[in-house]
Every structure is written in structure tokens, then in C-alpha cells.
PALO-951355 format. One record per residue (C-alpha): residue in one letter; x, y, z. Coordinates in steps of 0.001 Angstrom, whole numbers, plus 500000, padded with zeros to 6 digits. Example, Ala and Ser with C-alpha at 12.3 -4.5 7.8 and 13.67 -1.06 7.14 Angstrom:
% residues 2
[node A, [512300, 495500, 507800]] [node S, [513670, 498940, 507140]] 
***
This chain:
% residues 155
[node M, [812372, 748958, 293489]] [node F, [812685, 752722, 294159]] [node A, [814256, 754108, 297350]] [node P, [813939, 757839, 298021]] [node L, [817207, 759549, 298962]] [node D, [817943, 763194, 299874]] [node D, [821359, 764318, 301123]] [node G, [821863, 761330, 303408]] [node Y, [822802, 757710, 302704]] [node L, [821107, 754531, 301790]] [node V, [822692, 751447, 303319]] [node L, [822085, 748143, 301597]] [node E, [823075, 745171, 303784]] [node H, [823406, 741498, 303076]] [node P, [825576, 740591, 306169]] [node P, [828394, 740664, 306493]] [node S, [828851, 742771, 303352]] [node F, [827177, 746152, 302637]] [node L, [826919, 748964, 300086]] [node V, [826389, 752653, 300951]] [node V, [824773, 754886, 298375]] [node G, [824760, 758681, 298333]] [node R, [823669, 761145, 295601]] [node A, [826353, 763496, 294206]] [node L, [824065, 766406, 295153]] [node R, [825870, 768925, 292826]] [node R, [827842, 769077, 289681]] [node I, [831292, 767638, 290364]] [node P, [834304, 767074, 288108]] [node L, [835424, 763634, 289168]] [node C, [839094, 762950, 288441]] [node I, [840036, 759298, 287985]] [node E, [843792, 758645, 288260]] [node T, [845215, 755649, 286454]] [node V, [848711, 754402, 285681]] [node D, [848335, 755759, 282113]] [node G, [846888, 759121, 282950]] [node E, [843879, 761019, 284163]] [node V, [840249, 760913, 283132]] [node V, [837733, 763531, 284150]] [node Q, [834185, 762465, 284426]] [node G, [831399, 764868, 285283]] [node L, [828866, 763995, 287954]] [node C, [825362, 765525, 288113]] [node P, [823279, 766051, 291276]] [node D, [821257, 762840, 290894]] [node D, [824285, 760691, 289975]] [node L, [825378, 758204, 292633]] [node V, [828523, 757751, 294772]] [node V, [828549, 754143, 295935]] [node A, [830903, 752581, 298471]] [node S, [831195, 748785, 298786]] [node A, [832563, 746749, 301651]] [node P, [832543, 743212, 300234]] [node G, [833934, 741687, 303460]] [node G, [831900, 743826, 305838]] [node G, [833472, 745945, 308581]] [node P, [832712, 749319, 310050]] [node L, [830362, 751680, 308274]] [node M, [832270, 754937, 308828]] [node P, [835033, 754387, 306259]] [node A, [832383, 753959, 303524]] [node L, [830596, 757104, 304574]] [node M, [833915, 759014, 304627]] [node L, [834850, 757741, 301122]] [node I, [831533, 759049, 299758]] [node E, [832074, 762430, 301405]] [node L, [835657, 762679, 300140]] [node V, [834250, 762386, 296623]] [node R, [831012, 764396, 296796]] [node R, [831926, 767046, 299329]] [node Y, [835670, 767511, 298780]] [node G, [836130, 766416, 295156]] [node Q, [838909, 763929, 295961]] [node P, [840033, 762002, 292891]] [node L, [839633, 758281, 292561]] [node V, [842847, 756225, 292270]] [node V, [842698, 753134, 290091]] [node L, [845333, 750487, 290723]] [node P, [846676, 748283, 287946]] [node K, [845364, 744697, 287834]] [node G, [847474, 742460, 290072]] [node H, [848618, 745345, 292350]] [node P, [849269, 743971, 295883]] [node G, [847535, 746936, 297464]] [node S, [844163, 745646, 296162]] [node R, [844096, 743069, 298948]] [node R, [844167, 745771, 301572]] [node L, [841173, 747760, 300195]] [node S, [838330, 746940, 302591]] [node V, [836076, 749622, 301021]] [node V, [836013, 750728, 297383]] [node V, [834036, 753520, 295713]] [node S, [832535, 754196, 292328]] [node A, [830496, 757125, 290979]] [node G, [828199, 757807, 288054]] [node P, [824634, 757758, 286813]] [node S, [824463, 754009, 287391]] [node V, [826681, 751468, 289102]] [node R, [826580, 747704, 288546]] [node I, [827901, 745395, 291311]] [node A, [830188, 742497, 290220]] [node C, [831909, 739952, 292382]] [node G, [834466, 738555, 289982]] [node I, [836595, 741682, 289701]] [node Q, [839627, 742830, 291699]] [node R, [839054, 745653, 294167]] [node G, [840222, 749111, 293124]] [node T, [841369, 748183, 289607]] [node H, [838501, 749441, 287400]] [node P, [838586, 752874, 285860]] [node E, [835127, 752263, 284334]] [node Q, [832855, 753853, 286983]] [node D, [829774, 751809, 286008]] [node V, [831139, 748695, 287733]] [node L, [832082, 748176, 291399]] [node C, [833474, 745150, 293267]] [node G, [830982, 743683, 295687]] [node S, [830284, 740442, 297507]] [node G, [828588, 737571, 295729]] [node A, [825367, 738412, 297526]] [node F, [825139, 741714, 295575]] [node A, [826305, 740350, 292188]] [node G, [824051, 741635, 289375]] [node L, [822535, 744457, 291470]] [node R, [822342, 747706, 289490]] [node L, [821847, 751074, 291182]] [node I, [820496, 753926, 289061]] [node G, [820314, 757523, 290141]] [node V, [816878, 758996, 289451]] [node G, [815251, 762231, 290504]] [node G, [815140, 762232, 294284]] [node G, [816366, 758695, 294799]] [node V, [817793, 755379, 293684]] [node R, [816282, 752669, 291529]] [node L, [817511, 749195, 292413]] [node E, [817419, 746597, 289649]] [node H, [817845, 742885, 290537]] [node P, [818080, 743340, 294328]] [node P, [819129, 740137, 296108]] [node P, [816679, 738223, 298251]] [node G, [816963, 739137, 301937]] [node L, [818344, 742616, 301198]] [node Q, [818087, 744911, 304214]] [node V, [817712, 748682, 303427]] [node R, [818050, 751551, 305861]] [node R, [818574, 755259, 305622]] [node L, [821117, 757361, 307450]] [node P, [821255, 761149, 307834]] [node P, [824168, 763115, 306328]] [node L, [827379, 763496, 308269]] [node P, [827712, 766877, 309958]] [node A, [829401, 769603, 307969]] [node D, [832875, 770862, 308797]] [node R, [833112, 773372, 311554]] 
***
């Protein structure tokens, strides 16, 4: 399944959980901070920045996380496995040319940017950035898809 995407967002819903997908839109050096050091991963304009809210909740934090990465170049912080802060992460983010959703992983603990924690409804879904949009592989039955315009720029 192909979904066109410009500078806005694609919201994938399987209530109560959701994913928000945005394209990187420009070349970005993405810094990934881990306990052991820092890794820098380059993002290209058609790469994806994906926010996941496995338990649902408000949409705005997911949109803001995407913008912190793609507009402001904020680094991603990866917690060590078993970190108590993982339980408080209601929204997590990943970025790269493709992102695979997995439900058996702990939120915020994966430096590999090709995997992202999601609800069981999204398990196995793969999102791939392609020219002008997103290719969805293995979308779950009953998936609801909608588009949102970009957030307004700073004043």
C-alpha cells in the first residue's frame, strides 16, 4: 500500500494506539545518544520520522517529537534495557529509511532505528520512505489512515 506524503503527517490508527509518520524533508545528521556513546546517522529527505503511541493518548506529543527531530535536529536518547523511565514513555520515536513496528520490545531502549515499539495491533507493519510518500508493508486489518497538515513554523 502506498500513501502520498508531503511535508505534513500521516496518522495510522488502530484505536486506542496510533503511529504518526513524517518525512525527514532534508538531510539531517541524527545523533543517537546511548549509555556507551553517540552514534550519528544521516537522514535523507525521503527518510521517515515515526512516532508511536502504543497506549494511545493525545496526538500533539507525537507531532512535537517528529518536529523536534526533523525541524530542530534534537538527538534521540536511548535508555538501557530495564531502565525505570521506559514505563513513563507514552510516545517513542524512530527515524530512518524504513521502520519496522514490534510489540515485544521495551519502549525507548533500541538504538537500532529500524525498529520501533508499537502496540500488538501494529506488530509486523513496516514503513518505507519512498519518493513522495510512504509504502506500508503488512498493514493490519482495520487500519485507519488520515493526513494532517504540517505544524505552523516558528514565529
